[in-house]
mmCIF file of the N, C-alpha and C atoms, coordinates in Angstrom:
data_MODEL
# 
_entry.id   MODEL 
# 
loop_
_atom_site.group_PDB 
_atom_site.id 
_atom_site.type_symbol 
_atom_site.label_atom_id 
_atom_site.label_alt_id 
_atom_site.label_comp_id 
_atom_site.label_asym_id 
_atom_site.label_entity_id 
_atom_site.label_seq_id 
_atom_site.pdbx_PDB_ins_code 
_atom_site.Cartn_x 
_atom_site.Cartn_y 
_atom_site.Cartn_z 
_atom_site.occupancy 
_atom_site.B_iso_or_equiv 
_atom_site.pdbx_formal_charge 
_atom_site.auth_seq_id 
_atom_site.auth_comp_id 
_atom_site.auth_asym_id 
_atom_site.auth_atom_id 
_atom_site.pdbx_PDB_model_num 
ATOM 1   N N  . MET A 1 1  ? 112.152 328.379 102.945 1.00 0.00 ? 1  MET A N  1 
ATOM 2   C CA . MET A 1 1  ? 111.322 329.433 103.831 1.00 0.00 ? 1  MET A CA 1 
ATOM 3   C C  . MET A 1 1  ? 111.731 330.652 102.387 1.00 0.00 ? 1  MET A C  1 
ATOM 4   N N  . THR A 1 2  ? 111.775 330.361 100.870 1.00 0.00 ? 2  THR A N  1 
ATOM 5   C CA . THR A 1 2  ? 111.487 330.573 100.236 1.00 0.00 ? 2  THR A CA 1 
ATOM 6   C C  . THR A 1 2  ? 110.251 330.080 99.274  1.00 0.00 ? 2  THR A C  1 
ATOM 7   N N  . VAL A 1 3  ? 109.796 330.900 98.753  1.00 0.00 ? 3  VAL A N  1 
ATOM 8   C CA . VAL A 1 3  ? 109.074 330.265 97.421  1.00 0.00 ? 3  VAL A CA 1 
ATOM 9   C C  . VAL A 1 3  ? 108.801 329.710 96.459  1.00 0.00 ? 3  VAL A C  1 
ATOM 10  N N  . SER A 1 4  ? 110.380 330.376 96.037  1.00 0.00 ? 4  SER A N  1 
ATOM 11  C CA . SER A 1 4  ? 110.465 329.835 94.574  1.00 0.00 ? 4  SER A CA 1 
ATOM 12  C C  . SER A 1 4  ? 111.838 328.828 95.160  1.00 0.00 ? 4  SER A C  1 
ATOM 13  N N  . TYR A 1 5  ? 111.499 328.793 95.907  1.00 0.00 ? 5  TYR A N  1 
ATOM 14  C CA . TYR A 1 5  ? 112.576 327.307 96.404  1.00 0.00 ? 5  TYR A CA 1 
ATOM 15  C C  . TYR A 1 5  ? 114.170 327.288 96.024  1.00 0.00 ? 5  TYR A C  1 
ATOM 16  N N  . ASP A 1 6  ? 114.912 328.305 95.691  1.00 0.00 ? 6  ASP A N  1 
ATOM 17  C CA . ASP A 1 6  ? 115.524 329.607 95.545  1.00 0.00 ? 6  ASP A CA 1 
ATOM 18  C C  . ASP A 1 6  ? 116.522 328.969 97.164  1.00 0.00 ? 6  ASP A C  1 
ATOM 19  N N  . CYS A 1 7  ? 117.786 328.318 96.295  1.00 0.00 ? 7  CYS A N  1 
ATOM 20  C CA . CYS A 1 7  ? 118.421 328.058 97.939  1.00 0.00 ? 7  CYS A CA 1 
ATOM 21  C C  . CYS A 1 7  ? 119.097 329.696 98.448  1.00 0.00 ? 7  CYS A C  1 
ATOM 22  N N  . TYR A 1 8  ? 120.438 330.690 97.294  1.00 0.00 ? 8  TYR A N  1 
ATOM 23  C CA . TYR A 1 8  ? 120.548 331.628 97.582  1.00 0.00 ? 8  TYR A CA 1 
ATOM 24  C C  . TYR A 1 8  ? 119.402 332.584 98.622  1.00 0.00 ? 8  TYR A C  1 
ATOM 25  N N  . GLN A 1 9  ? 118.105 331.983 98.404  1.00 0.00 ? 9  GLN A N  1 
ATOM 26  C CA . GLN A 1 9  ? 117.424 333.525 99.379  1.00 0.00 ? 9  GLN A CA 1 
ATOM 27  C C  . GLN A 1 9  ? 117.208 332.825 100.116 1.00 0.00 ? 9  GLN A C  1 
ATOM 28  N N  . ASN A 1 10 ? 117.493 331.147 100.630 1.00 0.00 ? 10 ASN A N  1 
ATOM 29  C CA . ASN A 1 10 ? 117.337 330.898 102.065 1.00 0.00 ? 10 ASN A CA 1 
ATOM 30  C C  . ASN A 1 10 ? 118.455 332.164 103.486 1.00 0.00 ? 10 ASN A C  1 
ATOM 31  N N  . PRO A 1 11 ? 119.264 332.100 103.285 1.00 0.00 ? 11 PRO A N  1 
ATOM 32  C CA . PRO A 1 11 ? 120.059 333.317 103.981 1.00 0.00 ? 11 PRO A CA 1 
ATOM 33  C C  . PRO A 1 11 ? 120.028 334.341 104.197 1.00 0.00 ? 11 PRO A C  1 
ATOM 34  N N  . LEU A 1 12 ? 119.076 335.538 102.974 1.00 0.00 ? 12 LEU A N  1 
ATOM 35  C CA . LEU A 1 12 ? 118.260 336.108 103.880 1.00 0.00 ? 12 LEU A CA 1 
ATOM 36  C C  . LEU A 1 12 ? 116.793 336.038 104.698 1.00 0.00 ? 12 LEU A C  1 
ATOM 37  N N  . ALA A 1 13 ? 116.250 334.476 104.194 1.00 0.00 ? 13 ALA A N  1 
ATOM 38  C CA . ALA A 1 13 ? 114.901 334.748 105.201 1.00 0.00 ? 13 ALA A CA 1 
ATOM 39  C C  . ALA A 1 13 ? 115.702 334.223 106.414 1.00 0.00 ? 13 ALA A C  1 
ATOM 40  N N  . GLU A 1 14 ? 116.869 334.293 107.243 1.00 0.00 ? 14 GLU A N  1 
ATOM 41  C CA . GLU A 1 14 ? 116.869 333.368 108.199 1.00 0.00 ? 14 GLU A CA 1 
ATOM 42  C C  . GLU A 1 14 ? 117.113 334.691 108.755 1.00 0.00 ? 14 GLU A C  1 
ATOM 43  N N  . LEU A 1 15 ? 117.727 335.784 108.255 1.00 0.00 ? 15 LEU A N  1 
ATOM 44  C CA . LEU A 1 15 ? 118.415 336.941 108.140 1.00 0.00 ? 15 LEU A CA 1 
ATOM 45  C C  . LEU A 1 15 ? 116.954 337.598 109.013 1.00 0.00 ? 15 LEU A C  1 
ATOM 46  N N  . VAL A 1 16 ? 115.599 337.589 108.732 1.00 0.00 ? 16 VAL A N  1 
ATOM 47  C CA . VAL A 1 16 ? 115.245 338.608 108.841 1.00 0.00 ? 16 VAL A CA 1 
ATOM 48  C C  . VAL A 1 16 ? 114.264 337.819 110.031 1.00 0.00 ? 16 VAL A C  1 
ATOM 49  N N  . ASN A 1 17 ? 114.266 336.282 110.043 1.00 0.00 ? 17 ASN A N  1 
ATOM 50  C CA . ASN A 1 17 ? 113.525 335.416 111.143 1.00 0.00 ? 17 ASN A CA 1 
ATOM 51  C C  . ASN A 1 17 ? 114.703 335.933 112.591 1.00 0.00 ? 17 ASN A C  1 
ATOM 52  N N  . GLY A 1 18 ? 115.548 335.785 111.968 1.00 0.00 ? 18 GLY A N  1 
ATOM 53  C CA . GLY A 1 18 ? 116.900 335.867 113.142 1.00 0.00 ? 18 GLY A CA 1 
ATOM 54  C C  . GLY A 1 18 ? 116.651 337.707 113.463 1.00 0.00 ? 18 GLY A C  1 
ATOM 55  N N  . ILE A 1 19 ? 117.105 338.320 112.804 1.00 0.00 ? 19 ILE A N  1 
ATOM 56  C CA . ILE A 1 19 ? 116.569 340.124 113.446 1.00 0.00 ? 19 ILE A CA 1 
ATOM 57  C C  . ILE A 1 19 ? 115.071 339.955 113.938 1.00 0.00 ? 19 ILE A C  1 
ATOM 58  N N  . LEU A 1 20 ? 113.720 339.488 113.436 1.00 0.00 ? 20 LEU A N  1 
ATOM 59  C CA . LEU A 1 20 ? 112.415 339.801 113.987 1.00 0.00 ? 20 LEU A CA 1 
ATOM 60  C C  . LEU A 1 20 ? 112.853 338.919 115.423 1.00 0.00 ? 20 LEU A C  1 
ATOM 61  N N  . LYS A 1 21 ? 113.540 338.045 115.694 1.00 0.00 ? 21 LYS A N  1 
ATOM 62  C CA . LYS A 1 21 ? 112.868 336.809 116.542 1.00 0.00 ? 21 LYS A CA 1 
ATOM 63  C C  . LYS A 1 21 ? 114.311 337.934 117.954 1.00 0.00 ? 21 LYS A C  1 
ATOM 64  N N  . GLY A 1 22 ? 114.673 337.859 117.703 1.00 0.00 ? 22 GLY A N  1 
ATOM 65  C CA . GLY A 1 22 ? 115.454 339.176 118.339 1.00 0.00 ? 22 GLY A CA 1 
ATOM 66  C C  . GLY A 1 22 ? 115.906 340.369 118.806 1.00 0.00 ? 22 GLY A C  1 
ATOM 67  N N  . GLU A 1 23 ? 114.980 340.982 117.731 1.00 0.00 ? 23 GLU A N  1 
ATOM 68  C CA . GLU A 1 23 ? 115.603 342.338 118.593 1.00 0.00 ? 23 GLU A CA 1 
ATOM 69  C C  . GLU A 1 23 ? 114.411 342.803 118.758 1.00 0.00 ? 23 GLU A C  1 
ATOM 70  N N  . PHE A 1 24 ? 112.525 342.448 118.325 1.00 0.00 ? 24 PHE A N  1 
ATOM 71  C CA . PHE A 1 24 ? 111.056 343.223 118.368 1.00 0.00 ? 24 PHE A CA 1 
ATOM 72  C C  . PHE A 1 24 ? 110.228 342.299 118.937 1.00 0.00 ? 24 PHE A C  1 
ATOM 73  N N  . LEU A 1 25 ? 110.168 340.544 118.124 1.00 0.00 ? 25 LEU A N  1 
ATOM 74  C CA . LEU A 1 25 ? 109.559 339.216 119.772 1.00 0.00 ? 25 LEU A CA 1 
ATOM 75  C C  . LEU A 1 25 ? 110.112 339.144 120.743 1.00 0.00 ? 25 LEU A C  1 
ATOM 76  N N  . LEU A 1 26 ? 110.364 340.178 121.166 1.00 0.00 ? 26 LEU A N  1 
ATOM 77  C CA . LEU A 1 26 ? 110.572 340.118 122.895 1.00 0.00 ? 26 LEU A CA 1 
ATOM 78  C C  . LEU A 1 26 ? 108.983 339.198 123.604 1.00 0.00 ? 26 LEU A C  1 
ATOM 79  N N  . GLN A 1 27 ? 108.269 339.144 123.237 1.00 0.00 ? 27 GLN A N  1 
ATOM 80  C CA . GLN A 1 27 ? 107.228 338.930 124.522 1.00 0.00 ? 27 GLN A CA 1 
ATOM 81  C C  . GLN A 1 27 ? 106.754 337.666 123.635 1.00 0.00 ? 27 GLN A C  1 
ATOM 82  N N  . ARG A 1 28 ? 106.429 336.391 124.159 1.00 0.00 ? 28 ARG A N  1 
ATOM 83  C CA . ARG A 1 28 ? 105.216 335.778 123.389 1.00 0.00 ? 28 ARG A CA 1 
ATOM 84  C C  . ARG A 1 28 ? 103.567 335.951 122.880 1.00 0.00 ? 28 ARG A C  1 
ATOM 85  N N  . PRO A 1 29 ? 103.287 336.028 121.462 1.00 0.00 ? 29 PRO A N  1 
ATOM 86  C CA . PRO A 1 29 ? 102.508 336.261 121.954 1.00 0.00 ? 29 PRO A CA 1 
ATOM 87  C C  . PRO A 1 29 ? 101.785 335.194 122.555 1.00 0.00 ? 29 PRO A C  1 
ATOM 88  N N  . ALA A 1 30 ? 99.694  335.977 122.338 1.00 0.00 ? 30 ALA A N  1 
ATOM 89  C CA . ALA A 1 30 ? 98.961  335.559 122.972 1.00 0.00 ? 30 ALA A CA 1 
ATOM 90  C C  . ALA A 1 30 ? 98.361  334.535 122.053 1.00 0.00 ? 30 ALA A C  1 
ATOM 91  N N  . GLY A 1 31 ? 98.566  335.151 120.347 1.00 0.00 ? 31 GLY A N  1 
ATOM 92  C CA . GLY A 1 31 ? 97.494  333.997 119.594 1.00 0.00 ? 31 GLY A CA 1 
ATOM 93  C C  . GLY A 1 31 ? 97.989  334.096 117.697 1.00 0.00 ? 31 GLY A C  1 
ATOM 94  N N  . LEU A 1 32 ? 97.303  333.614 117.033 1.00 0.00 ? 32 LEU A N  1 
ATOM 95  C CA . LEU A 1 32 ? 97.590  333.591 116.043 1.00 0.00 ? 32 LEU A CA 1 
ATOM 96  C C  . LEU A 1 32 ? 97.654  336.005 115.640 1.00 0.00 ? 32 LEU A C  1 
ATOM 97  N N  . LYS A 1 33 ? 96.224  336.334 116.113 1.00 0.00 ? 33 LYS A N  1 
ATOM 98  C CA . LYS A 1 33 ? 95.980  338.309 115.808 1.00 0.00 ? 33 LYS A CA 1 
ATOM 99  C C  . LYS A 1 33 ? 96.935  338.881 116.543 1.00 0.00 ? 33 LYS A C  1 
ATOM 100 N N  . GLN A 1 34 ? 97.649  338.527 117.871 1.00 0.00 ? 34 GLN A N  1 
ATOM 101 C CA . GLN A 1 34 ? 98.322  339.582 117.819 1.00 0.00 ? 34 GLN A CA 1 
ATOM 102 C C  . GLN A 1 34 ? 100.111 339.253 117.551 1.00 0.00 ? 34 GLN A C  1 
ATOM 103 N N  . ALA A 1 35 ? 100.334 337.803 117.006 1.00 0.00 ? 35 ALA A N  1 
ATOM 104 C CA . ALA A 1 35 ? 101.531 337.482 116.163 1.00 0.00 ? 35 ALA A CA 1 
ATOM 105 C C  . ALA A 1 35 ? 101.883 338.673 115.041 1.00 0.00 ? 35 ALA A C  1 
ATOM 106 N N  . THR A 1 36 ? 100.347 338.085 114.179 1.00 0.00 ? 36 THR A N  1 
ATOM 107 C CA . THR A 1 36 ? 100.638 338.201 113.179 1.00 0.00 ? 36 THR A CA 1 
ATOM 108 C C  . THR A 1 36 ? 100.634 340.265 113.394 1.00 0.00 ? 36 THR A C  1 
ATOM 109 N N  . TRP A 1 37 ? 99.848  340.647 113.781 1.00 0.00 ? 37 TRP A N  1 
ATOM 110 C CA . TRP A 1 37 ? 100.542 342.200 114.599 1.00 0.00 ? 37 TRP A CA 1 
ATOM 111 C C  . TRP A 1 37 ? 101.839 343.184 114.867 1.00 0.00 ? 37 TRP A C  1 
ATOM 112 N N  . MET A 1 38 ? 102.121 342.039 115.735 1.00 0.00 ? 38 MET A N  1 
ATOM 113 C CA . MET A 1 38 ? 103.449 342.402 116.753 1.00 0.00 ? 38 MET A CA 1 
ATOM 114 C C  . MET A 1 38 ? 104.646 342.492 114.860 1.00 0.00 ? 38 MET A C  1 
ATOM 115 N N  . VAL A 1 39 ? 104.745 341.268 113.725 1.00 0.00 ? 39 VAL A N  1 
ATOM 116 C CA . VAL A 1 39 ? 105.155 341.282 112.902 1.00 0.00 ? 39 VAL A CA 1 
ATOM 117 C C  . VAL A 1 39 ? 105.080 342.383 111.482 1.00 0.00 ? 39 VAL A C  1 
ATOM 118 N N  . GLU A 1 40 ? 104.208 342.518 112.064 1.00 0.00 ? 40 GLU A N  1 
ATOM 119 C CA . GLU A 1 40 ? 103.386 343.903 110.655 1.00 0.00 ? 40 GLU A CA 1 
ATOM 120 C C  . GLU A 1 40 ? 104.451 345.109 111.503 1.00 0.00 ? 40 GLU A C  1 
ATOM 121 N N  . GLN A 1 41 ? 104.078 345.066 112.860 1.00 0.00 ? 41 GLN A N  1 
ATOM 122 C CA . GLN A 1 41 ? 104.899 346.210 113.556 1.00 0.00 ? 41 GLN A CA 1 
ATOM 123 C C  . GLN A 1 41 ? 106.009 346.560 113.219 1.00 0.00 ? 41 GLN A C  1 
ATOM 124 N N  . SER A 1 42 ? 106.874 345.134 113.424 1.00 0.00 ? 42 SER A N  1 
ATOM 125 C CA . SER A 1 42 ? 108.205 345.087 113.376 1.00 0.00 ? 42 SER A CA 1 
ATOM 126 C C  . SER A 1 42 ? 109.317 344.641 112.883 1.00 0.00 ? 42 SER A C  1 
ATOM 127 N N  . VAL A 1 43 ? 108.243 344.815 111.455 1.00 0.00 ? 43 VAL A N  1 
ATOM 128 C CA . VAL A 1 43 ? 108.452 344.855 109.674 1.00 0.00 ? 43 VAL A CA 1 
ATOM 129 C C  . VAL A 1 43 ? 108.686 346.482 109.222 1.00 0.00 ? 43 VAL A C  1 
ATOM 130 N N  . HIS A 1 44 ? 107.332 347.365 110.006 1.00 0.00 ? 44 HIS A N  1 
ATOM 131 C CA . HIS A 1 44 ? 107.584 348.585 109.832 1.00 0.00 ? 44 HIS A CA 1 
ATOM 132 C C  . HIS A 1 44 ? 108.585 349.887 110.646 1.00 0.00 ? 44 HIS A C  1 
ATOM 133 N N  . ILE A 1 45 ? 108.531 349.045 111.490 1.00 0.00 ? 45 ILE A N  1 
ATOM 134 C CA . ILE A 1 45 ? 109.583 349.599 112.637 1.00 0.00 ? 45 ILE A CA 1 
ATOM 135 C C  . ILE A 1 45 ? 110.779 349.616 112.570 1.00 0.00 ? 45 ILE A C  1 
ATOM 136 N N  . TYR A 1 46 ? 111.375 348.076 111.387 1.00 0.00 ? 46 TYR A N  1 
ATOM 137 C CA . TYR A 1 46 ? 112.959 347.530 110.841 1.00 0.00 ? 46 TYR A CA 1 
ATOM 138 C C  . TYR A 1 46 ? 112.423 349.151 109.373 1.00 0.00 ? 46 TYR A C  1 
ATOM 139 N N  . LYS A 1 47 ? 111.833 348.873 108.869 1.00 0.00 ? 47 LYS A N  1 
ATOM 140 C CA . LYS A 1 47 ? 111.802 349.768 107.091 1.00 0.00 ? 47 LYS A CA 1 
ATOM 141 C C  . LYS A 1 47 ? 111.516 351.174 107.359 1.00 0.00 ? 47 LYS A C  1 
ATOM 142 N N  . TYR A 1 48 ? 110.894 351.826 108.275 1.00 0.00 ? 48 TYR A N  1 
ATOM 143 C CA . TYR A 1 48 ? 110.414 353.455 108.513 1.00 0.00 ? 48 TYR A CA 1 
ATOM 144 C C  . TYR A 1 48 ? 111.843 353.114 109.350 1.00 0.00 ? 48 TYR A C  1 
ATOM 145 N N  . GLU A 1 49 ? 111.682 353.693 110.335 1.00 0.00 ? 49 GLU A N  1 
ATOM 146 C CA . GLU A 1 49 ? 112.028 354.012 111.943 1.00 0.00 ? 49 GLU A CA 1 
ATOM 147 C C  . GLU A 1 49 ? 113.434 353.421 112.215 1.00 0.00 ? 49 GLU A C  1 
ATOM 148 N N  . ARG A 1 50 ? 114.261 352.230 112.079 1.00 0.00 ? 50 ARG A N  1 
ATOM 149 C CA . ARG A 1 50 ? 115.003 351.718 112.375 1.00 0.00 ? 50 ARG A CA 1 
ATOM 150 C C  . ARG A 1 50 ? 116.209 352.061 111.560 1.00 0.00 ? 50 ARG A C  1 
ATOM 151 N N  . PRO A 1 51 ? 117.369 352.798 111.780 1.00 0.00 ? 51 PRO A N  1 
ATOM 152 C CA . PRO A 1 51 ? 118.800 353.359 111.200 1.00 0.00 ? 51 PRO A CA 1 
ATOM 153 C C  . PRO A 1 51 ? 120.024 352.160 110.999 1.00 0.00 ? 51 PRO A C  1 
ATOM 154 N N  . HIS A 1 52 ? 119.746 352.132 109.877 1.00 0.00 ? 52 HIS A N  1 
ATOM 155 C CA . HIS A 1 52 ? 121.354 350.338 109.359 1.00 0.00 ? 52 HIS A CA 1 
ATOM 156 C C  . HIS A 1 52 ? 122.226 351.157 109.502 1.00 0.00 ? 52 HIS A C  1 
ATOM 157 N N  . THR A 1 53 ? 123.784 350.884 110.026 1.00 0.00 ? 53 THR A N  1 
ATOM 158 C CA . THR A 1 53 ? 124.453 350.968 110.390 1.00 0.00 ? 53 THR A CA 1 
ATOM 159 C C  . THR A 1 53 ? 125.383 350.905 108.283 1.00 0.00 ? 53 THR A C  1 
ATOM 160 N N  . ALA A 1 54 ? 125.133 349.638 107.966 1.00 0.00 ? 54 ALA A N  1 
ATOM 161 C CA . ALA A 1 54 ? 125.354 348.929 106.671 1.00 0.00 ? 54 ALA A CA 1 
ATOM 162 C C  . ALA A 1 54 ? 124.604 349.938 105.059 1.00 0.00 ? 54 ALA A C  1 
ATOM 163 N N  . LEU A 1 55 ? 123.485 351.152 106.257 1.00 0.00 ? 55 LEU A N  1 
ATOM 164 C CA . LEU A 1 55 ? 122.921 352.500 104.653 1.00 0.00 ? 55 LEU A CA 1 
ATOM 165 C C  . LEU A 1 55 ? 123.271 353.882 104.852 1.00 0.00 ? 55 LEU A C  1 
ATOM 166 N N  . LYS A 1 56 ? 124.714 353.556 106.319 1.00 0.00 ? 56 LYS A N  1 
ATOM 167 C CA . LYS A 1 56 ? 125.587 354.810 106.906 1.00 0.00 ? 56 LYS A CA 1 
ATOM 168 C C  . LYS A 1 56 ? 124.670 355.830 107.546 1.00 0.00 ? 56 LYS A C  1 
ATOM 169 N N  . TYR A 1 57 ? 123.346 354.435 108.867 1.00 0.00 ? 57 TYR A N  1 
ATOM 170 C CA . TYR A 1 57 ? 122.273 354.859 109.787 1.00 0.00 ? 57 TYR A CA 1 
ATOM 171 C C  . TYR A 1 57 ? 121.262 355.338 109.307 1.00 0.00 ? 57 TYR A C  1 
ATOM 172 N N  . LYS A 1 58 ? 121.137 355.307 107.801 1.00 0.00 ? 58 LYS A N  1 
ATOM 173 C CA . LYS A 1 58 ? 119.341 355.255 107.300 1.00 0.00 ? 58 LYS A CA 1 
ATOM 174 C C  . LYS A 1 58 ? 119.127 354.540 107.457 1.00 0.00 ? 58 LYS A C  1 
ATOM 175 N N  . THR A 1 59 ? 117.568 355.271 107.006 1.00 0.00 ? 59 THR A N  1 
ATOM 176 C CA . THR A 1 59 ? 116.667 353.422 107.350 1.00 0.00 ? 59 THR A CA 1 
ATOM 177 C C  . THR A 1 59 ? 116.155 352.954 105.825 1.00 0.00 ? 59 THR A C  1 
ATOM 178 N N  . PRO A 1 60 ? 115.884 351.706 105.521 1.00 0.00 ? 60 PRO A N  1 
ATOM 179 C CA . PRO A 1 60 ? 115.850 351.272 104.120 1.00 0.00 ? 60 PRO A CA 1 
ATOM 180 C C  . PRO A 1 60 ? 114.768 351.517 102.686 1.00 0.00 ? 60 PRO A C  1 
ATOM 181 N N  . ASP A 1 61 ? 113.547 352.452 103.662 1.00 0.00 ? 61 ASP A N  1 
ATOM 182 C CA . ASP A 1 61 ? 112.607 353.533 102.979 1.00 0.00 ? 61 ASP A CA 1 
ATOM 183 C C  . ASP A 1 61 ? 113.472 355.328 102.435 1.00 0.00 ? 61 ASP A C  1 
ATOM 184 N N  . ALA A 1 62 ? 114.773 355.073 103.442 1.00 0.00 ? 62 ALA A N  1 
ATOM 185 C CA . ALA A 1 62 ? 115.242 356.835 103.297 1.00 0.00 ? 62 ALA A CA 1 
ATOM 186 C C  . ALA A 1 62 ? 115.860 356.530 102.099 1.00 0.00 ? 62 ALA A C  1 
ATOM 187 N N  . VAL A 1 63 ? 116.904 355.378 102.178 1.00 0.00 ? 63 VAL A N  1 
ATOM 188 C CA . VAL A 1 63 ? 117.496 354.773 100.742 1.00 0.00 ? 63 VAL A CA 1 
ATOM 189 C C  . VAL A 1 63 ? 117.172 354.726 99.407  1.00 0.00 ? 63 VAL A C  1 
ATOM 190 N N  . HIS A 1 64 ? 115.610 353.762 99.922  1.00 0.00 ? 64 HIS A N  1 
ATOM 191 C CA . HIS A 1 64 ? 115.218 353.814 98.486  1.00 0.00 ? 64 HIS A CA 1 
ATOM 192 C C  . HIS A 1 64 ? 114.399 354.892 97.846  1.00 0.00 ? 64 HIS A C  1 
ATOM 193 N N  . ARG A 1 65 ? 113.599 355.519 98.846  1.00 0.00 ? 65 ARG A N  1 
ATOM 194 C CA . ARG A 1 65 ? 113.358 356.749 98.147  1.00 0.00 ? 65 ARG A CA 1 
ATOM 195 C C  . ARG A 1 65 ? 114.160 357.485 97.174  1.00 0.00 ? 65 ARG A C  1 
ATOM 196 N N  . ALA A 1 66 ? 115.203 358.000 98.464  1.00 0.00 ? 66 ALA A N  1 
ATOM 197 C CA . ALA A 1 66 ? 116.248 358.793 97.504  1.00 0.00 ? 66 ALA A CA 1 
ATOM 198 C C  . ALA A 1 66 ? 117.435 357.738 95.941  1.00 0.00 ? 66 ALA A C  1 
ATOM 199 N N  . SER A 1 67 ? 117.270 357.083 95.488  1.00 0.00 ? 67 SER A N  1 
ATOM 200 C CA . SER A 1 67 ? 117.713 355.970 94.919  1.00 0.00 ? 67 SER A CA 1 
ATOM 201 C C  . SER A 1 67 ? 117.129 356.493 93.418  1.00 0.00 ? 67 SER A C  1 
# 
């Protein structure tokens, strides 16, 4: 899953794949172009709009900008 073949990064990659499949990609894309667009939109929502309980209901972007 990871470029560097680091086994400690694989759980993070699997977590992201699970979130994409379980929360965002709720319908099958018609093709590669639509799939790419859906993943881009999902990542944007995850980083900039979706509050995270582990971040005290802030977005990852808000936490990153605050530090």
